[in-house]
N, C-alpha and C positions, 0 to 999 in steps of 0.2 A: 024825685022819689022813684019814678019809673026806672031811671038810670041806675040808682042804687040797688034796686031789686034785681035788675038785670045782672049787675056785677056779682051780687050774692049768688044768683043762680049759676052764673058762669064759673065762679070759684068752686061751688059745690060740685058742678059737673066735672071739673078738672080733678078734684079730689077723688071722685068716684072712678074716673078713668085710671088714675094712678093706682088706686087700690085694686082695680080689676087687673091691671098689668102685673102688679106684685103677686096677686093670687095665681095668675097664669105661670109666672116664673116658679113659684113654690110648687105648683102641681107638676110642672115639667121636671123640676129637680127630683121630686118624689118618684115619678113614673119612669125616668130615664134608666135607672138600674134594672127595673123590671123589663123594659124594652130591650136593653142590651142582653139580658139573660135569655129572653125568648128567642132573639135573633141568633145568638151564639148557639143555643140549644138546638135550634132547627138545623143549622148547618153542621153542627158537631155530630148529632145523632144520625142525620142522613148520611154523613160521611162514614160513620161507623157501620151503619146498615149496609152500605154499598161494599165496604171492605169485607164484611162478614160474608156477603153473597159471593164475592170473588174467591175468598178462601175456601168456601164450601165447594164451589165449582171445581177449583183446581185439585182439592183433596179427592173428590170423586174421580176426576180424570186420571190422576196419578194412581189411585187404587185400581182402577179398571185396567190401566196399561200394565202395571206390574203383575196383576192377577192373570193376565192373558199370556205372560211370558212363561217359558219352562221353568220349573222349580228345581231342576237337577243341580244347578250351581249353588243352591243355598247351603247344602251340606259341606261344600268344599271351601272352608273359610281361609285356606292357605292361598287361594288364588286371588285374594284381594276383594274388592267390593263386587258382589255378584252383578251380572249384567242387568237383571230385572230391577235391582235397586238403583243402578245408574240410570236406567231408562226412566223410571218414575221420577228420579231427582231432576233429570233434564226437562221433563214435562213441567215440573213445578217452577224451575228457574226460568224457563222460556215464557211461561204464563205470566209470571211476575213482571218480566221485562216488557212483554207485549201489552200489559195493562198499566204501564207507567208506575209500577210499584218498585220501590228500591229493594233489591235483593240483599242489601247489607253486606255484600261480599260473599254471599252464599256459593257463588259459582266456583270459587277456589277452595272451598272448605272440604276437608277430609273427614268422613264420618267415624264415629266410634261404634263398636258393635258389641252386642251381648246376645248370644244365641242366634236367633233368626231375626233380631231387631237391630236396625241401624238408625243412628241419631246424628243429625247435623244441627249444631248449635252455634248461633252468633249472639253473644251477649249484647243487650241494649247499650248503645253508646251514642253520644252526641246530643244535640238539642235542636229539634225534637229527637228523641231517642230512636235509633234504628236497630232492631234486633229480631231474630227469627229462630224458631226451633222446628225442625222437621223430623218426625219419627215414622219409620216404615217397618212394620212387622209383617214379614212374609208368611209367618206361621200362626196367624191369629186364629184361635179356635174358640167356640162358644157352643152351649147346648142348643140342640135343634129347636127347642121350644122357648128359647130365651127371648125376652122382650126388653132386656137391659141394654141401654145404649153403650157403645164402646167408650172407654175412658180416654182422656187425652194422652195418657201414657201408652195407649194401644196394648195394654196388658191383657192377655187372654183370660177368659172367664172359665171357672171350674165347671166341667161337664156335669158333675153331680150325678153320675151313673147313667146319664143320657147319651145318645149318639151325638158326637161333636162334629160340627161343621168347621171346615178350615178355609180361611180366606186371607186376604191382605188388608191390613189396616194402615191408613195414612193419617197422621195427625199434624196439624199446622198451628203454630202459635206466633202471632205477629204483633210487635209492639205498636201501640196506638197512643198518640199524645192527645189527651183531651184538653179542650179549652173551656169546657163548661164549668169545671171546678173553679177556675180563676174568675169566671164571670159570676159564679154563685158567691164568691168571697166578697163581692161588692155589697151583698145583702147580709154579710156577716155569717154566712153559712159555710160549713166545711163539708164538702161532698167527696166521699170516697168512691172512686171509679176504678174498674180493673185496668191494669197496666198493659194488657194485651187483649187482642181478639183471637178467637180460636175456631177451628173446624176439624172434624174428624169424619172419615168415611171408611167403609168396608166393602170389599168386593170378593166374591167367591173365587178361589183359585181354579183355573181351568185346566192346568197341566201339572 
């Protein structure tokens, strides 16, 4: 009788162990997509934040460099790309290369111009996509009391009867391939994220 009771206890114990293992597998299967989402999100958003900081830094550097150059060549559009634009462009391309960022062929790109604004554009291609847009406006003006941030187009603001300050605006838009959206799809979620990261900076013209 003692032996039979022992067997029943042993059999019940094995069933409980099997049930516990099955419960752990179910819990793991449920939590795995969330774990993947958190891990991918941490790496993805930290990468985006780092890239955003780099773009902000190079936009500021390029704006300061161009603003410090003489502006006499801006009005002579027949002489090709003004030296101040080329100077700022080289700062941007060198910075991207030095920070291990793909310039997407920007070094060999010829800009288009409209007035005192020059634009370099590389359309996003490849997987992950590589694309970049650089806008440099050497005649960016805005009201002296303006608190409006410059637009990514570097389009000047209307003075509105006030004294206008004139500077150089540099805008960067860089394609960024998010992995977070694909991870979110594991949970049946469709996440719309921007296709690029951007930065814009303005420096007062010194000459």
